[in-house]
C-alpha positions in Angstrom: -22.7 -43.6 60.0 -20.7 -42.5 62.7 -18.9 -39.2 61.3 -15.8 -39.5 63.6 -15.0 -43.1 63.7 -11.3 -44.1 64.8 -8.9 -44.9 61.6 -11.2 -44.5 58.6 -13.7 -41.9 59.6 -17.6 -41.3 58.2 -16.3 -38.7 55.6 -14.1 -41.5 54.3 -16.0 -44.5 54.8 -18.8 -42.4 52.6 -16.5 -41.7 49.8 -15.3 -44.9 49.4 -19.0 -46.5 49.2 -20.0 -43.2 46.8 -17.4 -45.0 44.6 -18.4 -48.4 44.3 -19.9 -49.9 41.1 -23.8 -50.0 40.8 -26.2 -50.1 43.4 -23.6 -50.7 46.5 -22.5 -46.8 45.7 -26.0 -45.4 46.4 -26.9 -46.8 49.5 -28.3 -44.0 51.8 -25.9 -42.7 54.5 -26.9 -40.7 57.5 -24.2 -39.0 59.2 -24.5 -38.3 62.8 -21.9 -37.0 64.8 -20.9 -34.8 68.4 -18.9 -32.0 66.6 -20.9 -29.0 65.1 -18.1 -27.5 64.2 -18.6 -25.0 61.0 -17.7 -26.9 57.9 -18.7 -30.3 59.3 -22.0 -30.9 57.6 -20.5 -29.4 54.5 -17.7 -31.9 54.7 -20.1 -34.5 55.1 -22.5 -33.6 52.3 -19.4 -32.9 49.9 -18.3 -36.8 50.7 -21.9 -38.5 49.7 -23.9 -38.4 53.3 -27.5 -37.9 52.4 -28.1 -36.1 55.6 -25.8 -34.9 58.9 -27.2 -34.7 62.2 -25.4 -33.8 65.4 -26.3 -35.3 68.6 -28.1 -36.1 69.8 -30.4 -36.9 67.5 -34.3 -37.6 68.4 -35.9 -40.8 67.5 -38.7 -38.1 65.3 -36.1 -36.1 63.3 -34.4 -39.8 62.5 -37.7 -41.2 61.4 -38.2 -38.1 59.2 -34.9 -38.9 57.4 -35.6 -42.7 57.1 -38.9 -42.0 55.5 -37.4 -39.4 53.2 -35.0 -42.3 51.9 -37.4 -44.8 51.2 -39.9 -42.9 49.8 
């Protein structure tokens, strides 16, 4: 999930996903952002993101998160 989307940002999109009923509300969300200001990760986690990475994100780090979420 791109955190800094125009209009509906990734934080709000994640909140809306988490509000969905059933399994849809439990889909894993990995946030990716170019922003690294203090509090950005905390806001993403509070919205329900499973992971929050700042760019650039290496393939190994992303693979670890995907493996943890699928296992």
